[in-house]
Residue, then its C-alpha position, 0 to 999 in steps of 0.5 A: x716895708x722898704x721905709x720902716x725896715x732900711x735894712x730890707x733887699x727885697x720883700x716876697x709875699x703871698x695874696x691869697x683869695x678863696x681859692x688861688x695864691x698868687x706870689x708877689x716879689x718887689x725889688x729895686x727894679x721893680x715888681x714881679x709875679x706868678x701867675x694865679x694858682x688854684x691851690x685847691x688843684x694844687x695844694x702842693x704849690x701853696x704848700x712850697x710857697x708858704x714853707x720858702x716863705x717861712x724862712x728863719x734866714x733872715x737873707x733869704x726873706x729879703x734883709x740885708x744880715x749885715x745891718x744889725x741892731x740890739x734891743x731892750x725891751x722890743x725897742x732897738x738901742x744900739x746897731x752897727x753896719x758890717x762890710x765884708x771884705x772878701x780879699x781880706x776874707x773879714x768882717x769890719x765893725x761900724x757902730x751907728x750913732x743912731x739907729x736909723x739913717x739920717x738920709x734915704x730915698x724912699x721911692x720903691x724902685x731905683x737906687x734906694x740910697x740909705x745914708x747912715x752916721x757911724x764911728x770905727x773902732x777909732x772913734x772918727x766918725x765915718x758915713x755908710x752909704x748903700x745903694x743900687x746902682x745900674x750894672x750896664x752903663x755904671x761905674x761904681x762909686x768906690x772906683x771912681x772915688x778910688x781913682x779920687x783917692x788923695x785928692x783934695x776937696x774931694x770926698x775921700x774912700x775909706x771903705x767898700x763892699x760890692x756885692x756884684x755876682x753874689x746871691x741876694x747882691x744882684x737883681x739878676x739873682x733874685x729873679x727867674x731867667x726868661x724863657x728861651x728866645x726873650x730878654x729880660x725886661x727889667x734894668x739889672x741893678x746891684x747894692x753897693x756900700x761905700x765907706x768914706x769921711x764925713x764933713x760937714x752940712x751941705x752947702x745950702x745951710x751958709x750963715x754967711x757970705x764970705x763961708x759958702x763963696x771958700x765953700x763954692x771955690x775949694x769946690x770948684x779948685x777940687x772939681x778941676x783936680x777931679x778932672x786932672x785924675x780922670x773923673x767928670x763930677x756930672x752931678x754939681x748941686x746944693x746937695x753935692x758941695x758940703x763944708x768941711x769940718x770946722x776950721x778946715x785950711x784953703x782947698x779943704x772949706x768945700x768938698x765934693x760929694x756924690x761920685x755915683x753918677x760920675x763918669x770917667x773923662x772921655x769927652x774928647x774921645x767921644x764928642x757926642x753924647x746921649x746921656x743927660x744925668x745930673x739935678x734938673x736945676x743946676x744941669x747945661x742948658x745945652x745939655x738940656x736943649x740938646x736931649x734927644x739931638x743925633x749931635x748933642x756934645x758929650x757932658x764935659x767940664x764946661x758942663x759941670x762950671x756951668x752946674x757950679x755957676x746955677x747952684x750960685x744963681x740959686x744961693x744968691x737969689x734963691x736962698x736969701x731973702x729979697x725983693x728981686x721978683x724978676x728972679x720968681x719965674x727964671x728960677x722956678x723954670x729952672x728946675x722945671x721937668x721939661x728939660x727944654x723949659x728950664x733949659x732954655x730959660x737958662x739961656x735966657x737968663x745967660x742972655x741978659x745984662x746983669x747989674x750989680x742993681x739986678x742983684x740982692x744987697x744983701x750981698x757986698x759989691x765985691x760979691x756981686x763983680x763975682x756974679x755978673x764975671x761968673x754969668x758973662x764968662x759961662x754966656x760966652x762959653x754958651x755961645x763959642x759952644x753954639x756956634x761949633x755944635x750948631x742945631x745938634x741936629x748934623x755932624x760937626x767938626x769936633x776939633x773946634x771943641x776939643x782946641x775949646x778944651x786946651x784952654x781948661x787950666x785958663x778957664x778954670x784959673x780965671x773963675x778961680x781968680x773972681x771968687x778969690x777976689x771976693x773973699x775979701x769984701x767986707x762986710x762978708x762976715x755978716x749973717x745973711x737973711x737966708x730963706x729956709x727951704 
């Protein structure tokens, strides 16, 4: 039902046997069910259950009535997403360009992200993103996007709706209170909707070297600007870097999106951290190898810069046709669900001597120089961090790590300089032998 009804928030239904009945609820925090009730002994309860589930109000049946379609002969023909602005006490409508979301997570539990292609009243193309987020330990994306307002190269917020504390917008209100003396055994989640500017395709749709490198370069520059306003992205991946609109100027050729697991910058105030968030293949190797260690360093901007490097490596080795077979096992291991396997292989990759002959020949010599330079830069950072944190099993002095962070401008500058030097390479505009995935 969740897959077929993208506006469904939760599901309630009855399971009835010859003698007993049970009420079951599925929501984004899991399943909840009543005891089996003998309706021969207690027919009133059965009647109340049937009447309660026969409500004519869609929202009481688990449907989001702010997503609406018009139909003709039983088929949806057009639709709209409505946002309620509590402060202004007004509704704003965004018309769907397609009747179904263009992207969605179909897992039964969790964030249940849905993305809709819409236009506003001025026909400007926008994106609506619906998702459930954990109430505890998560900053709503609209708050982080508000901090990133006018930051060049970062997704821009247009509108939002936060349903925290509402009857059908927070899991806690959909479930009965726990018995006295007991704690809730589910993760409380709240429904969030944001509207943002719509940009180009994801980075993995590149066609030429220049195209992909300019987008990657601008997204790295945007990441530094995002740090400067106090936000750390934490999930740098191929899917979270988009091309800018056609003809975009420098700074807007690559756009950082998806701040849903981003955090406010605090890594120098709290130098250790247990949180491991992000996309497995591009996570920092130190964060992976340190998972579960008492003194693992907190996620910082250098971890995100390393994630940019792994994105580059996937582009260079995993998204084009080539005969460099030595990279197959490492690339596969990077995506391992075992953090120690993934992190260990990444650390081993940083230890190799990367040279031109080990990089596919479809990339220009200047691009190869940049890849090697980026590789050597991240290896140096890895060694520096390892010297600071040691085994991560015992307390370490935070002063050297903080000193490393004072070099932020020079570190970003070095990477951007390497990227810029590769952009004027002769032959970088020719089509690449891409691998579709």
